[in-house]
ZADO-1210 file (C-alpha; in nm, 4 decimals, padded with zeros to 6 digits):
<atoms>
<atom x="11.4589" y="14.4222" z="01.5571" code="MET" pos="1"/>
<atom x="11.1520" y="14.6013" z="01.6946" code="PHE" pos="2"/>
<atom x="11.0505" y="14.9643" z="01.6613" code="ASP" pos="3"/>
<atom x="10.9438" y="15.0105" z="02.0217" code="THR" pos="4"/>
<atom x="10.9622" y="14.8095" z="02.3421" code="LEU" pos="5"/>
<atom x="10.7413" y="14.8998" z="02.6364" code="TRP" pos="6"/>
<atom x="10.8923" y="14.7498" z="02.9489" code="TYR" pos="7"/>
<atom x="10.7227" y="14.7886" z="03.2871" code="SER" pos="8"/>
<atom x="10.9181" y="14.6538" z="03.5810" code="LEU" pos="9"/>
<atom x="10.6501" y="14.7828" z="03.8187" code="GLN" pos="10"/>
<atom x="10.3664" y="14.6009" z="03.6411" code="ALA" pos="11"/>
<atom x="10.5839" y="14.2992" z="03.5573" code="GLY" pos="12"/>
<atom x="10.4966" y="14.3113" z="03.1887" code="ALA" pos="13"/>
<atom x="10.6350" y="14.3981" z="02.8474" code="TYR" pos="14"/>
<atom x="10.5064" y="14.4594" z="02.4941" code="ALA" pos="15"/>
<atom x="10.6895" y="14.4880" z="02.1609" code="TYR" pos="16"/>
<atom x="10.5652" y="14.6947" z="01.8690" code="PHE" pos="17"/>
<atom x="10.6774" y="14.6891" z="01.5071" code="ASP" pos="18"/>
<atom x="10.5418" y="14.9403" z="01.2550" code="LYS" pos="19"/>
<atom x="10.2755" y="15.0417" z="01.5036" code="GLY" pos="20"/>
<atom x="10.1453" y="14.6850" z="01.5444" code="LYS" pos="21"/>
<atom x="10.1588" y="14.4780" z="01.8614" code="LEU" pos="22"/>
<atom x="10.4116" y="14.2026" z="01.7963" code="TRP" pos="23"/>
<atom x="10.4515" y="14.0307" z="02.1319" code="ALA" pos="24"/>
<atom x="10.3476" y="14.0693" z="02.4914" code="TYR" pos="25"/>
<atom x="10.4064" y="13.8841" z="02.8124" code="GLY" pos="26"/>
<atom x="10.4641" y="13.8856" z="03.1844" code="ALA" pos="27"/>
<atom x="10.8145" y="13.9061" z="03.3249" code="LEU" pos="28"/>
<atom x="10.9379" y="13.5689" z="03.4491" code="ALA" pos="29"/>
<atom x="10.8431" y="13.4723" z="03.8032" code="GLN" pos="30"/>
<atom x="11.1418" y="13.4646" z="04.0320" code="GLY" pos="31"/>
<atom x="11.2941" y="13.7802" z="03.8824" code="GLU" pos="32"/>
<atom x="11.2674" y="13.9459" z="04.2248" code="ARG" pos="33"/>
<atom x="11.3405" y="13.7916" z="04.5608" code="VAL" pos="34"/>
<atom x="11.2281" y="13.9501" z="04.8880" code="TYR" pos="35"/>
<atom x="11.3284" y="13.8905" z="05.2491" code="ARG" pos="36"/>
<atom x="11.0163" y="13.9194" z="05.4611" code="ALA" pos="37"/>
<atom x="10.9457" y="13.9173" z="05.8343" code="LYS" pos="38"/>
<atom x="10.6433" y="13.7149" z="05.9446" code="VAL" pos="39"/>
<atom x="10.3917" y="13.9232" z="06.1414" code="VAL" pos="40"/>
<atom x="10.1311" y="13.6552" z="06.2147" code="ARG" pos="41"/>
<atom x="10.0202" y="13.3176" z="06.0870" code="ARG" pos="42"/>
<atom x="09.6998" y="13.2868" z="05.8823" code="ALA" pos="43"/>
<atom x="09.6072" y="12.9187" z="05.8869" code="ALA" pos="44"/>
<atom x="09.2659" y="12.9845" z="05.7329" code="GLY" pos="45"/>
<atom x="09.4373" y="13.1339" z="05.4292" code="LEU" pos="46"/>
<atom x="09.7030" y="12.8601" z="05.4150" code="ALA" pos="47"/>
<atom x="09.9706" y="13.1199" z="05.4712" code="GLY" pos="48"/>
<atom x="10.1030" y="13.4033" z="05.6832" code="ALA" pos="49"/>
<atom x="10.1120" y="13.7817" z="05.6819" code="PHE" pos="50"/>
<atom x="10.4592" y="13.9279" z="05.6481" code="ALA" pos="51"/>
<atom x="10.6239" y="14.2655" z="05.6095" code="ASP" pos="52"/>
<atom x="10.8394" y="14.3355" z="05.3046" code="VAL" pos="53"/>
<atom x="11.0026" y="14.6718" z="05.3540" code="GLY" pos="54"/>
<atom x="10.7217" y="14.9149" z="05.4308" code="ASP" pos="55"/>
<atom x="10.4354" y="14.7015" z="05.2978" code="ARG" pos="56"/>
<atom x="10.2493" y="14.3948" z="05.4227" code="ARG" pos="57"/>
<atom x="10.1934" y="14.0907" z="05.2007" code="VAL" pos="58"/>
<atom x="10.0169" y="13.7560" z="05.2230" code="LEU" pos="59"/>
<atom x="10.2533" y="13.4622" z="05.1823" code="VAL" pos="60"/>
<atom x="10.0956" y="13.1437" z="05.0470" code="ARG" pos="61"/>
<atom x="10.2358" y="12.8256" z="05.2022" code="CYS" pos="62"/>
<atom x="10.0220" y="12.5500" z="05.0438" code="GLU" pos="63"/>
<atom x="10.1681" y="12.2137" z="05.1401" code="GLY" pos="64"/>
<atom x="10.4339" y="12.3801" z="05.3584" code="GLU" pos="65"/>
<atom x="10.4560" y="12.4236" z="05.7372" code="PRO" pos="66"/>
<atom x="10.3452" y="12.7729" z="05.8315" code="LEU" pos="67"/>
<atom x="10.6362" y="12.9945" z="05.9439" code="PRO" pos="68"/>
<atom x="10.6383" y="13.1261" z="06.2976" code="GLN" pos="69"/>
<atom x="10.5791" y="13.4866" z="06.3998" code="GLU" pos="70"/>
<atom x="10.9077" y="13.6754" z="06.3798" code="GLY" pos="71"/>
<atom x="11.0636" y="13.4354" z="06.1266" code="ASP" pos="72"/>
<atom x="11.2502" y="13.5778" z="05.8280" code="HIS" pos="73"/>
<atom x="11.1601" y="13.4069" z="05.5013" code="ILE" pos="74"/>
<atom x="11.2500" y="13.4515" z="05.1340" code="TYR" pos="75"/>
<atom x="10.9623" y="13.4961" z="04.8910" code="VAL" pos="76"/>
<atom x="10.8803" y="13.6069" z="04.5372" code="TRP" pos="77"/>
<atom x="10.5770" y="13.8068" z="04.4335" code="GLU" pos="78"/>
<atom x="10.3217" y="13.5894" z="04.2536" code="ALA" pos="79"/>
<atom x="10.0301" y="13.8333" z="04.2400" code="GLU" pos="80"/>
<atom x="10.0930" y="14.2095" z="04.2658" code="PRO" pos="81"/>
<atom x="09.8461" y="14.4183" z="04.4679" code="PRO" pos="82"/>
<atom x="09.5261" y="14.5256" z="04.2931" code="LYS" pos="83"/>
<atom x="09.2608" y="14.7712" z="04.4059" code="GLU" pos="84"/>
<atom x="09.3985" y="14.8020" z="04.7574" code="GLY" pos="85"/>
<atom x="09.4438" y="14.4277" z="04.8114" code="LYS" pos="86"/>
<atom x="09.7568" y="14.2685" z="04.9499" code="LEU" pos="87"/>
<atom x="10.0255" y="14.1389" z="04.7206" code="ALA" pos="88"/>
<atom x="10.0417" y="13.7587" z="04.7302" code="VAL" pos="89"/>
<atom x="10.3907" y="13.6146" z="04.7707" code="CYS" pos="90"/>
<atom x="10.5043" y="13.2553" z="04.7620" code="ARG" pos="91"/>
<atom x="10.7811" y="13.0687" z="04.9361" code="LEU" pos="92"/>
<atom x="11.0815" y="12.9201" z="04.7564" code="HIS" pos="93"/>
<atom x="11.1783" y="13.1787" z="04.4949" code="PRO" pos="94"/>
<atom x="11.3872" y="13.0701" z="04.1994" code="THR" pos="95"/>
<atom x="11.6807" y="13.2419" z="04.0289" code="LEU" pos="96"/>
<atom x="11.6742" y="13.2279" z="03.6513" code="ALA" pos="97"/>
<atom x="11.9517" y="13.2286" z="03.3922" code="ALA" pos="98"/>
<atom x="11.9481" y="13.1699" z="03.0171" code="GLU" pos="99"/>
<atom x="12.0111" y="12.7931" z="03.0353" code="LEU" pos="100"/>
<atom x="11.9113" y="12.6968" z="03.3882" code="ALA" pos="101"/>
<atom x="11.6911" y="12.7935" z="03.6825" code="ILE" pos="102"/>
<atom x="11.8179" y="12.7475" z="04.0375" code="LEU" pos="103"/>
<atom x="11.5663" y="12.6088" z="04.2893" code="VAL" pos="104"/>
<atom x="11.7487" y="12.6834" z="04.6160" code="PRO" pos="105"/>
<atom x="11.5214" y="12.4673" z="04.8329" code="ASP" pos="106"/>
<atom x="11.5096" y="12.1825" z="04.5806" code="GLY" pos="107"/>
<atom x="11.7162" y="11.8653" z="04.5880" code="ARG" pos="108"/>
<atom x="11.6648" y="11.7283" z="04.2371" code="GLU" pos="109"/>
<atom x="11.7491" y="11.8132" z="03.8781" code="VAL" pos="110"/>
<atom x="11.4469" y="11.8642" z="03.6548" code="ARG" pos="111"/>
<atom x="11.4281" y="11.9329" z="03.2834" code="PHE" pos="112"/>
<atom x="11.2178" y="12.1331" z="03.0413" code="ALA" pos="113"/>
<atom x="10.9926" y="11.9229" z="02.8210" code="LYS" pos="114"/>
<atom x="11.2055" y="11.9631" z="02.5074" code="GLY" pos="115"/>
<atom x="11.5328" y="11.8285" z="02.6536" code="VAL" pos="116"/>
<atom x="11.6208" y="11.4858" z="02.4970" code="PRO" pos="117"/>
<atom x="11.6759" y="11.1896" z="02.7299" code="GLU" pos="118"/>
<atom x="12.0432" y="11.1512" z="02.6302" code="ALA" pos="119"/>
<atom x="12.1074" y="11.5138" z="02.7242" code="VAL" pos="120"/>
<atom x="11.9199" y="11.4687" z="03.0520" code="ARG" pos="121"/>
<atom x="12.1319" y="11.1715" z="03.1534" code="GLU" pos="122"/>
<atom x="12.4551" y="11.3572" z="03.0757" code="ALA" pos="123"/>
<atom x="12.3446" y="11.6538" z="03.2864" code="TYR" pos="124"/>
<atom x="12.2357" y="11.4304" z="03.5763" code="ARG" pos="125"/>
<atom x="12.5830" y="11.2771" z="03.5893" code="GLN" pos="126"/>
<atom x="12.7598" y="11.6150" z="03.5812" code="ARG" pos="127"/>
<atom x="12.5326" y="11.8022" z="03.8238" code="ILE" pos="128"/>
<atom x="12.4994" y="11.5191" z="04.0752" code="GLY" pos="129"/>
<atom x="12.2616" y="11.4841" z="04.3694" code="ASP" pos="130"/>
<atom x="12.1371" y="11.7422" z="04.6157" code="GLY" pos="131"/>
<atom x="12.1212" y="12.0342" z="04.3687" code="VAL" pos="132"/>
<atom x="11.7827" y="12.1854" z="04.2949" code="GLY" pos="133"/>
<atom x="11.7640" y="12.3215" z="03.9436" code="CYS" pos="134"/>
<atom x="11.5669" y="12.3143" z="03.6206" code="ILE" pos="135"/>
<atom x="11.7601" y="12.2724" z="03.2956" code="VAL" pos="136"/>
<atom x="11.5981" y="12.4770" z="03.0210" code="ARG" pos="137"/>
<atom x="11.5183" y="12.3421" z="02.6727" code="SER" pos="138"/>
<atom x="11.7965" y="12.5590" z="02.5237" code="ALA" pos="139"/>
<atom x="12.0580" y="12.3538" z="02.7116" code="ALA" pos="140"/>
<atom x="12.2495" y="12.1012" z="02.4990" code="THR" pos="141"/>
<atom x="12.5593" y="11.8865" z="02.5270" code="LEU" pos="142"/>
<atom x="12.7566" y="12.1567" z="02.3444" code="ASP" pos="143"/>
<atom x="12.6751" y="12.4291" z="02.5983" code="ASN" pos="144"/>
<atom x="12.6871" y="12.2076" z="02.9084" code="MET" pos="145"/>
<atom x="12.9903" y="12.3902" z="03.0476" code="ALA" pos="146"/>
<atom x="12.8063" y="12.7214" z="03.0156" code="GLN" pos="147"/>
<atom x="12.4973" y="12.5735" z="03.1833" code="THR" pos="148"/>
<atom x="12.6985" y="12.4387" z="03.4762" code="LEU" pos="149"/>
<atom x="12.8728" y="12.7739" z="03.5120" code="ARG" pos="150"/>
<atom x="12.5370" y="12.9529" z="03.5278" code="GLN" pos="151"/>
<atom x="12.4177" y="12.7138" z="03.8001" code="ILE" pos="152"/>
<atom x="12.7326" y="12.7905" z="04.0007" code="GLU" pos="153"/>
<atom x="12.6824" y="13.1648" z="03.9522" code="GLU" pos="154"/>
<atom x="12.3187" y="13.1464" z="04.0651" code="LEU" pos="155"/>
<atom x="12.4214" y="12.9374" z="04.3674" code="THR" pos="156"/>
<atom x="12.6752" y="13.2059" z="04.4623" code="ALA" pos="157"/>
<atom x="12.4083" y="13.4747" z="04.4245" code="ILE" pos="158"/>
<atom x="12.1772" y="13.2778" z="04.6529" code="TRP" pos="159"/>
<atom x="12.4518" y="13.2568" z="04.9163" code="SER" pos="160"/>
<atom x="12.4780" y="13.6349" z="04.9057" code="GLN" pos="161"/>
<atom x="12.1021" y="13.6695" z="04.9352" code="ILE" pos="162"/>
<atom x="12.0949" y="13.4465" z="05.2437" code="LYS" pos="163"/>
<atom x="12.3503" y="13.6752" z="05.4084" code="ALA" pos="164"/>
<atom x="12.1226" y="13.9762" z="05.3639" code="HIS" pos="165"/>
<atom x="12.0159" y="14.1220" z="05.6983" code="VAL" pos="166"/>
<atom x="11.7485" y="14.3735" z="05.5998" code="GLY" pos="167"/>
<atom x="11.3849" y="14.3295" z="05.4991" code="VAL" pos="168"/>
<atom x="11.2737" y="14.4079" z="05.1475" code="GLY" pos="169"/>
<atom x="11.3965" y="14.3546" z="04.7925" code="LEU" pos="170"/>
<atom x="11.7258" y="14.1649" z="04.8114" code="VAL" pos="171"/>
<atom x="11.7664" y="14.0447" z="04.4545" code="TYR" pos="172"/>
<atom x="11.6535" y="14.1536" z="04.1115" code="GLN" pos="173"/>
<atom x="11.7694" y="13.9405" z="03.8200" code="ALA" pos="174"/>
<atom x="11.9813" y="14.1360" z="03.5712" code="PRO" pos="175"/>
<atom x="11.7987" y="14.2115" z="03.2484" code="GLN" pos="176"/>
<atom x="12.1036" y="14.1857" z="03.0229" code="ASP" pos="177"/>
<atom x="11.9816" y="13.8541" z="02.8857" code="HIS" pos="178"/>
<atom x="11.6795" y="14.0346" z="02.7349" code="ALA" pos="179"/>
<atom x="11.8185" y="14.0747" z="02.3830" code="ALA" pos="180"/>
<atom x="11.4984" y="14.2454" z="02.2725" code="TYR" pos="181"/>
<atom x="11.5667" y="14.5379" z="02.5033" code="MET" pos="182"/>
<atom x="11.9101" y="14.6024" z="02.3560" code="ARG" pos="183"/>
<atom x="11.7978" y="14.5619" z="01.9952" code="GLU" pos="184"/>
<atom x="11.4780" y="14.7667" z="01.9975" code="ALA" pos="185"/>
<atom x="11.5049" y="15.1022" z="01.8226" code="ARG" pos="186"/>
<atom x="11.3268" y="15.2698" z="02.1132" code="GLU" pos="187"/>
<atom x="11.2743" y="15.1489" z="02.4697" code="VAL" pos="188"/>
<atom x="11.0244" y="15.3001" z="02.7111" code="VAL" pos="189"/>
<atom x="11.0585" y="15.1866" z="03.0723" code="CYS" pos="190"/>
<atom x="10.9237" y="15.2783" z="03.4174" code="ASP" pos="191"/>
<atom x="11.2466" y="15.1973" z="03.6011" code="ASP" pos="192"/>
<atom x="11.4997" y="15.4802" z="03.6081" code="GLN" pos="193"/>
<atom x="11.7966" y="15.2508" z="03.6730" code="THR" pos="194"/>
<atom x="11.7202" y="15.0409" z="03.3659" code="LEU" pos="195"/>
<atom x="11.6559" y="15.3558" z="03.1633" code="CYS" pos="196"/>
<atom x="12.0050" y="15.4752" z="03.2462" code="ALA" pos="197"/>
<atom x="12.1536" y="15.1356" z="03.1601" code="ARG" pos="198"/>
<atom x="11.9873" y="15.1037" z="02.8194" code="TYR" pos="199"/>
<atom x="11.9413" y="15.4662" z="02.7235" code="GLY" pos="200"/>
<atom x="11.5646" y="15.4171" z="02.7486" code="ALA" pos="201"/>
<atom x="11.3000" y="15.6860" z="02.7797" code="ARG" pos="202"/>
<atom x="11.1476" y="15.7031" z="03.1293" code="TYR" pos="203"/>
<atom x="10.7691" y="15.6949" z="03.1533" code="ASP" pos="204"/>
<atom x="10.5966" y="15.6200" z="03.4833" code="VAL" pos="205"/>
<atom x="10.2724" y="15.5115" z="03.3081" code="ASP" pos="206"/>
<atom x="10.4165" y="15.2338" z="03.0872" code="VAL" pos="207"/>
<atom x="10.2381" y="14.9589" z="03.2828" code="GLY" pos="208"/>
<atom x="09.9004" y="15.1267" z="03.2332" code="GLN" pos="209"/>
<atom x="09.9690" y="15.1785" z="02.8629" code="ARG" pos="210"/>
<atom x="10.0554" y="14.8103" z="02.8211" code="ILE" pos="211"/>
<atom x="09.7325" y="14.7047" z="02.9921" code="ALA" pos="212"/>
<atom x="09.5187" y="14.9364" z="02.7798" code="GLN" pos="213"/>
<atom x="09.6869" y="14.8381" z="02.4540" code="THR" pos="214"/>
<atom x="09.7504" y="14.4672" z="02.4968" code="VAL" pos="215"/>
<atom x="09.4486" y="14.3284" z="02.6800" code="VAL" pos="216"/>
<atom x="09.1940" y="14.3787" z="02.3975" code="PRO" pos="217"/>
<atom x="09.4122" y="14.1912" z="02.1472" code="GLU" pos="218"/>
<atom x="09.5042" y="13.9173" z="02.3926" code="VAL" pos="219"/>
<atom x="09.1381" y="13.8499" z="02.4616" code="ASN" pos="220"/>
<atom x="09.0700" y="13.8361" z="02.0883" code="ALA" pos="221"/>
<atom x="09.3154" y="13.5527" z="02.0186" code="LEU" pos="222"/>
<atom x="09.1357" y="13.2726" z="01.8364" code="CYS" pos="223"/>
<atom x="09.1978" y="12.9804" z="01.6022" code="ALA" pos="224"/>
<atom x="09.1527" y="13.1878" z="01.2835" code="GLU" pos="225"/>
<atom x="09.3477" y="13.5011" z="01.1948" code="VAL" pos="226"/>
<atom x="09.3307" y="13.7173" z="00.8806" code="ALA" pos="227"/>
<atom x="09.6171" y="13.9333" z="00.7540" code="THR" pos="228"/>
<atom x="09.5527" y="14.2863" z="00.6211" code="PRO" pos="229"/>
<atom x="09.5783" y="14.1384" z="00.2692" code="GLU" pos="230"/>
<atom x="09.2961" y="13.8929" z="00.3442" code="GLY" pos="231"/>
<atom x="09.5114" y="13.5799" z="00.3756" code="VAL" pos="232"/>
<atom x="09.3675" y="13.3440" z="00.6364" code="ARG" pos="233"/>
<atom x="09.5591" y="13.1436" z="00.9003" code="LEU" pos="234"/>
<atom x="09.4076" y="12.8556" z="01.0971" code="VAL" pos="235"/>
<atom x="09.6130" y="12.7921" z="01.4132" code="ILE" pos="236"/>
<atom x="09.5599" y="12.4724" z="01.6105" code="GLU" pos="237"/>
<atom x="09.7453" y="12.3151" z="01.9017" code="HIS" pos="238"/>
<atom x="09.7656" y="11.9350" z="01.8978" code="THR" pos="239"/>
<atom x="09.9241" y="11.7034" z="02.1559" code="GLU" pos="240"/>
<atom x="10.2438" y="11.6788" z="01.9507" code="ALA" pos="241"/>
<atom x="10.2839" y="12.0232" z="01.7956" code="CYS" pos="242"/>
<atom x="10.1313" y="12.3472" z="01.6735" code="TRP" pos="243"/>
<atom x="09.9825" y="12.3328" z="01.3232" code="VAL" pos="244"/>
<atom x="09.9179" y="12.6389" z="01.1079" code="ILE" pos="245"/>
<atom x="09.7286" y="12.6127" z="00.7797" code="ASP" pos="246"/>
<atom x="09.7592" y="12.8970" z="00.5260" code="VAL" pos="247"/>
<atom x="09.4670" y="12.9750" z="00.2930" code="ASN" pos="248"/>
<atom x="09.4335" y="13.2493" z="00.0322" code="SER" pos="249"/>
<atom x="09.1133" y="13.3698" z="00.1993" code="GLY" pos="250"/>
<atom x="08.9921" y="13.6897" z="00.0311" code="THR" pos="251"/>
<atom x="09.3314" y="13.7767" z="-00.1159" code="PHE" pos="252"/>
<atom x="09.2883" y="13.8509" z="-00.4879" code="ALA" pos="253"/>
<atom x="09.5488" y="13.9364" z="-00.7536" code="ALA" pos="254"/>
<atom x="09.5772" y="13.8942" z="-01.1287" code="ASN" pos="255"/>
<atom x="09.9065" y="13.7051" z="-01.1752" code="MET" pos="256"/>
<atom x="10.0376" y="13.3577" z="-01.2662" code="PRO" pos="257"/>
<atom x="09.9628" y="13.0840" z="-01.0136" code="TYR" pos="258"/>
<atom x="10.3130" y="13.0486" z="-00.8639" code="ASP" pos="259"/>
<atom x="10.3505" y="13.4245" z="-00.8270" code="ALA" pos="260"/>
<atom x="10.0040" y="13.4422" z="-00.6703" code="TYR" pos="261"/>
<atom x="10.0799" y="13.1546" z="-00.4309" code="ALA" pos="262"/>
<atom x="10.4071" y="13.3188" z="-00.3277" code="TYR" pos="263"/>
<atom x="10.2304" y="13.6503" z="-00.2614" code="ALA" pos="264"/>
<atom x="09.9808" y="13.4677" z="-00.0387" code="VAL" pos="265"/>
<atom x="10.2578" y="13.2863" z="00.1469" code="ASN" pos="266"/>
<atom x="10.4694" y="13.5997" z="00.1852" code="ALA" pos="267"/>
<atom x="10.1796" y="13.7783" z="00.3545" code="ALA" pos="268"/>
<atom x="10.1258" y="13.4728" z="00.5745" code="ALA" pos="269"/>
<atom x="10.4902" y="13.4429" z="00.6836" code="VAL" pos="270"/>
<atom x="10.4951" y="13.7795" z="00.8574" code="ARG" pos="271"/>
<atom x="10.1729" y="13.7035" z="01.0437" code="GLU" pos="272"/>
<atom x="10.2797" y="13.3476" z="01.1330" code="VAL" pos="273"/>
<atom x="10.5956" y="13.4707" z="01.3059" code="VAL" pos="274"/>
<atom x="10.4042" y="13.7493" z="01.4796" code="ARG" pos="275"/>
<atom x="10.1319" y="13.5130" z="01.6032" code="GLN" pos="276"/>
<atom x="10.3865" y="13.2652" z="01.7405" code="LEU" pos="277"/>
<atom x="10.5428" y="13.5463" z="01.9402" code="CYS" pos="278"/>
<atom x="10.2099" y="13.7009" z="02.0416" code="LEU" pos="279"/>
<atom x="10.0721" y="13.3696" z="02.1701" code="ARG" pos="280"/>
<atom x="10.4037" y="13.2773" z="02.3336" code="ASP" pos="281"/>
<atom x="10.4034" y="12.9444" z="02.1486" code="VAL" pos="282"/>
<atom x="10.6755" y="12.6929" z="02.2382" code="SER" pos="283"/>
<atom x="10.7611" y="12.3495" z="02.0999" code="GLY" pos="284"/>
<atom x="10.7351" y="12.2023" z="01.7513" code="ALA" pos="285"/>
<atom x="10.5509" y="12.3994" z="01.4813" code="ILE" pos="286"/>
<atom x="10.4379" y="12.2877" z="01.1336" code="VAL" pos="287"/>
<atom x="10.3165" y="12.5426" z="00.8773" code="VAL" pos="288"/>
<atom x="10.1254" y="12.4277" z="00.5682" code="ASP" pos="289"/>
<atom x="10.1764" y="12.7033" z="00.3128" code="PHE" pos="290"/>
<atom x="10.0041" y="12.7191" z="-00.0271" code="VAL" pos="291"/>
<atom x="10.1846" y="12.4815" z="-00.2664" code="ASN" pos="292"/>
<atom x="10.4356" y="12.6303" z="-00.5126" code="MET" pos="293"/>
<atom x="10.7076" y="12.5155" z="-00.7533" code="SER" pos="294"/>
<atom x="11.0663" y="12.4554" z="-00.6301" code="ALA" pos="295"/>
<atom x="11.2151" y="12.7992" z="-00.7184" code="PRO" pos="296"/>
<atom x="10.9376" y="12.9777" z="-00.5308" code="TYR" pos="297"/>
<atom x="10.9764" y="12.7390" z="-00.2356" code="ARG" pos="298"/>
<atom x="11.3435" y="12.8362" z="-00.2052" code="ALA" pos="299"/>
<atom x="11.2482" y="13.2029" z="-00.2230" code="LYS" pos="300"/>
<atom x="10.9845" y="13.1507" z="00.0473" code="LEU" pos="301"/>
<atom x="11.2309" y="12.9786" z="00.2811" code="MET" pos="302"/>
<atom x="11.4653" y="13.2763" z="00.2542" code="ARG" pos="303"/>
<atom x="11.1779" y="13.5035" z="00.3566" code="LEU" pos="304"/>
<atom x="11.0837" y="13.2696" z="00.6434" code="VAL" pos="305"/>
<atom x="11.4426" y="13.2802" z="00.7735" code="ALA" pos="306"/>
<atom x="11.4498" y="13.6594" z="00.7465" code="GLU" pos="307"/>
<atom x="11.1249" y="13.7063" z="00.9386" code="GLU" pos="308"/>
<atom x="11.2085" y="13.4386" z="01.1969" code="ALA" pos="309"/>
<atom x="11.5291" y="13.6266" z="01.2799" code="ALA" pos="310"/>
<atom x="11.3093" y="13.8888" z="01.4501" code="LYS" pos="311"/>
<atom x="11.2320" y="13.6350" z="01.7227" code="ASP" pos="312"/>
<atom x="11.5457" y="13.5037" z="01.8926" code="ARG" pos="313"/>
<atom x="11.3485" y="13.2065" z="02.0329" code="ARG" pos="314"/>
<atom x="11.2316" y="13.0865" z="01.6910" code="LEU" pos="315"/>
<atom x="11.4332" y="12.8342" z="01.4888" code="ASN" pos="316"/>
<atom x="11.3490" y="12.7357" z="01.1287" code="VAL" pos="317"/>
<atom x="11.4315" y="12.3686" z="01.0652" code="VAL" pos="318"/>
<atom x="11.3453" y="12.2915" z="00.7018" code="ASP" pos="319"/>
<atom x="11.0739" y="12.2374" z="00.4427" code="MET" pos="320"/>
<atom x="10.9586" y="11.8769" z="00.3938" code="THR" pos="321"/>
<atom x="10.8952" y="11.7117" z="00.0566" code="LYS" pos="322"/>
<atom x="10.5271" y="11.7784" z="00.1128" code="LEU" pos="323"/>
<atom x="10.5984" y="12.1500" z="00.1398" code="GLY" pos="324"/>
<atom x="10.5441" y="12.1723" z="00.5159" code="LEU" pos="325"/>
<atom x="10.7745" y="12.4161" z="00.6943" code="VAL" pos="326"/>
<atom x="10.9082" y="12.2871" z="01.0262" code="GLU" pos="327"/>
<atom x="11.0008" y="12.5221" z="01.3096" code="MET" pos="328"/>
<atom x="11.0713" y="12.5056" z="01.6803" code="THR" pos="329"/>
<atom x="11.0328" y="12.7798" z="01.9387" code="ARG" pos="330"/>
<atom x="11.2025" y="12.7587" z="02.2760" code="SER" pos="331"/>
<atom x="11.0133" y="12.8232" z="02.5969" code="ALA" pos="332"/>
<atom x="11.2523" y="13.0996" z="02.7059" code="LYS" pos="333"/>
</atoms>
């Protein structure tokens, strides 16, 4: 799927490259690690408390929560890693994530991702019942309800094991097997030796620094207009209802019949559209207005769209409307 995946567990970040070009980037999901910490002293002025996690001291934010007492053991997840000698900032109430659901151990209600239809929500409410804290992801449907419920049960069992932990430090790290990108990349570079052994990855202690140096400049440069190497121009806008991408020929020039020219423009745009959706971590409904073409070329374009979209497991191609607008959806996780 991708040529190279840089995966830094220490920095909590990842980046995918294809043909030497940054394809996607992101931060690892919060709640991937759960720590058991011992409170050293309260810090009311900082709305939190100082606690020891293993051999390091962290600041635990407790906004809206009663401050824990000195000597208490609490469970936290790291929200802000330490920078330039500062303390790491942890937060109470960690979550445990699975593909279709997220367990909220201290919660008492079922919540849903934005894209879950009301009929599906009602069915899940009836099956899950009261007193269970969880978030049902947008990928959950009526067809995979049994799998979703099983994942909630598995996460609940994991949390029971975590609560029985007696030491101080890292007590849970979510398995990375659900990261299909890691398994499918041609090369994986990682700064965690255990994961390197599991996936046959190449160990490199400086992956986090390489991600920061490579990704940050392009992330900061994200804007509404993007040009492909061929000169085709994309205008990307986010409305209340959906993402809209308009494709223009821009400076692309070629001496060929109109339909062939329009297809060449659209073909160049397709690759960049899929890359930009991944790079910007877009989720929800997406409408792409390609350059108009005749029916045979439209069918050819849709085949290319499906082929490119297959590179992103979160992206789903719906159809092309009579107006020639291509509809897509991209899940949040």
